[in-house]
C-alpha positions in Angstrom: -20.8 37.9 -1.8 -23.8 35.9 -2.8 -24.1 34.2 -6.1 -27.1 35.0 -8.2 -29.2 32.1 -9.2 -30.9 32.1 -12.6 -34.6 32.5 -12.7 -36.5 29.2 -12.8 -38.3 30.3 -16.0 -34.9 30.8 -17.6 -33.8 27.3 -16.7 -37.1 25.8 -17.9 -36.7 27.6 -21.2 -33.2 26.3 -21.6 -34.3 22.8 -20.8 -37.2 23.0 -23.3 -35.0 24.3 -26.1 -32.4 21.6 -25.3 -35.0 18.9 -25.7 -36.9 20.5 -28.6 -34.1 20.7 -31.1 -33.1 17.0 -31.0 -36.7 15.7 -30.9 -37.7 17.9 -33.8 -34.6 16.8 -35.8 -35.6 13.1 -35.2 -39.2 13.8 -36.3 -38.2 15.7 -39.4 -35.7 12.9 -40.4 -38.3 10.3 -39.8 -40.8 12.2 -42.0 -38.2 12.5 -44.8 -37.4 8.8 -44.7 -41.0 7.8 -44.7 -41.8 10.3 -47.5 -39.0 9.0 -49.7 -40.1 5.4 -49.0 -43.7 6.1 -49.9 -42.5 7.9 -53.1 -40.4 4.9 -54.2 -43.2 2.5 -53.4 -45.6 4.6 -55.5 -43.1 4.8 -58.4 -42.7 1.0 -58.2 -46.5 0.6 -58.9 -46.4 3.0 -61.9 -44.1 0.9 -64.0 -43.6 -2.6 -62.5 -41.2 -3.8 -65.2 -39.4 -2.5 -68.2 -37.1 -4.6 -70.3 -36.6 -7.2 -67.6 -35.8 -4.6 -64.9 -38.2 -4.6 -62.1 -39.4 -1.2 -60.8 -37.1 0.9 -63.1 -38.5 4.3 -61.9 -37.8 3.5 -58.3 -34.3 2.5 -59.1 -33.6 5.7 -61.1 -35.1 8.0 -58.4 -33.2 6.2 -55.7 -30.0 6.6 -57.7 -30.7 10.3 -58.3 -31.4 10.8 -54.6 -28.1 9.0 -53.6 -26.1 11.1 -56.1 -27.8 14.3 -54.8 -26.9 13.4 -51.2 -23.3 12.7 -52.1 -22.9 15.9 -54.1 -24.6 17.9 -51.3 -22.4 16.3 -48.7 -19.2 16.9 -50.8 -20.2 20.6 -51.3 -20.9 21.1 -47.6 -17.6 19.5 -46.7 -15.8 22.0 -48.9 -14.2 19.5 -51.2 -10.8 20.1 -49.7 -10.6 23.6 -51.1 -10.2 25.1 -47.6 -6.6 25.3 -46.4 -5.7 23.7 -43.1 -4.7 26.1 -40.3 
């Protein structure tokens, strides 16, 4: 009995997909981080100070983003509603 070897094209496709997913995730994450940073810097220039608080819009938006991430992560985690097997 002889073992069949996969086609070289199949192996190349598998290698490409195995590299493409992590690289694209890193690129998308970097784009999101840079975009949020640019947004916060732009908001800091809109209202530099309000009532002694420097960059109030940036602080509010950063707080809202942090709350949104925490709520989203809690929702994705299931909040303990799923019973353990």
